[in-house]
C-alpha positions as CSV (number, residue, x, y, z in Angstrom):
1,X,115.5,146.3,35.0
2,X,116.7,148.6,37.7
3,X,119.0,147.8,40.5
4,X,116.2,148.1,43.1
5,X,114.1,145.6,41.2
6,X,117.0,143.2,40.9
7,X,117.7,143.5,44.6
8,X,114.1,143.0,45.5
9,X,114.0,139.9,43.2
10,X,117.1,138.4,44.8
11,X,115.7,139.2,48.2
12,X,112.5,137.4,47.4
13,X,114.3,134.4,45.9
14,X,116.5,134.2,49.0
15,X,113.5,134.5,51.2
16,X,111.7,131.7,49.3
17,X,114.8,129.6,49.4
18,X,115.1,130.1,53.2
19,X,111.5,129.2,53.6
20,X,111.9,126.0,51.6
21,X,115.0,125.0,53.6
22,X,113.3,125.6,56.9
23,X,110.2,123.8,55.8
24,X,112.2,120.8,54.6
25,X,114.2,120.7,57.8
26,X,111.0,121.0,59.8
27,X,109.5,118.1,57.9
28,X,112.5,115.8,58.4
29,X,112.8,116.7,62.1
30,X,109.1,115.9,62.5
31,X,109.5,112.6,60.6
32,X,112.4,111.7,62.8
33,X,110.5,112.5,65.9
34,X,107.6,110.4,64.7
35,X,109.9,107.5,64.0
36,X,111.4,107.8,67.5
37,X,107.9,107.8,69.0
38,X,106.9,104.7,67.1
39,X,110.1,103.0,68.1
40,X,109.6,104.0,71.7
41,X,106.0,102.6,71.6
42,X,107.3,99.3,70.1
43,X,110.0,99.1,72.8
44,X,107.5,99.8,75.5
45,X,105.2,97.0,74.1
46,X,108.1,94.5,74.0
47,X,109.1,95.5,77.5
48,X,105.6,94.9,78.8
49,X,105.6,91.4,77.1
50,X,109.0,90.6,78.7
51,X,107.7,91.8,82.1
52,X,104.7,89.5,81.8
53,X,106.9,86.6,80.9
54,X,109.2,87.3,83.7
55,X,106.3,87.6,86.2
56,X,105.0,84.2,85.1
57,X,108.5,82.7,85.4
58,X,108.9,84.3,88.8
59,X,105.6,82.9,90.0
60,X,106.5,79.4,88.7
61,X,109.9,79.5,90.4
62,X,108.4,80.7,93.6
63,X,106.0,77.8,93.5
64,X,108.8,75.3,92.8
65,X,110.9,76.6,95.7
66,X,107.9,76.4,98.0
67,X,107.3,72.8,96.9
68,X,110.9,72.0,97.4
69,X,110.9,73.5,100.9
70,X,107.9,71.4,101.8
71,X,109.4,68.2,100.4
72,X,112.9,68.6,101.9
73,X,112.0,67.1,105.3
74,X,110.4,64.1,103.6
75,X,113.1,63.4,101.1
76,X,116.4,64.3,102.8
77,X,117.8,63.5,106.2
78,X,119.8,66.0,108.2
79,X,123.4,65.1,109.2
80,X,122.6,65.4,112.9
81,X,119.5,63.1,112.5
82,X,121.6,60.5,110.6
83,X,124.3,60.5,113.3
84,X,121.7,60.1,116.1
85,X,120.1,57.2,114.3
86,X,123.4,55.5,113.6
87,X,124.4,55.9,117.3
88,X,121.1,54.2,118.2
89,X,121.8,51.4,115.7
90,X,125.4,51.0,117.1
91,X,124.0,50.8,120.6
92,X,121.6,48.1,119.7
93,X,124.3,46.2,117.8
94,X,126.5,46.4,120.8
95,X,123.7,45.0,123.0
96,X,123.2,42.1,120.5
97,X,126.9,41.3,120.4
98,X,127.1,41.4,124.2
99,X,124.1,39.1,124.6
100,X,125.5,36.7,122.0
101,X,128.9,36.7,123.7
102,X,127.2,35.9,127.1
103,X,125.3,33.0,125.6
104,X,128.3,31.6,123.9
105,X,130.6,32.1,126.8
106,X,128.1,31.1,129.5
């Protein structure tokens, strides 16, 4: 075998080796990208499910707050209203005490 043939054979082997390496790298990169795409699709699906759940929870909480707002005047008394009512009761009690004192004293 001559030197030119050996050089051509080594060149062909190197070319084949480079082609195999590039092909293998391309395959692995493509697989990795496919895995990333699948993971991204799964994450998007999970995110959509979480969004649906949160939307339902938000709607329920909004309804509960609305119900609470409508029930507040019926269930709770404001401080000012309580003080006003107690002043009326105190005035009535004072009148009763005065009238009893007049009957007893008079």
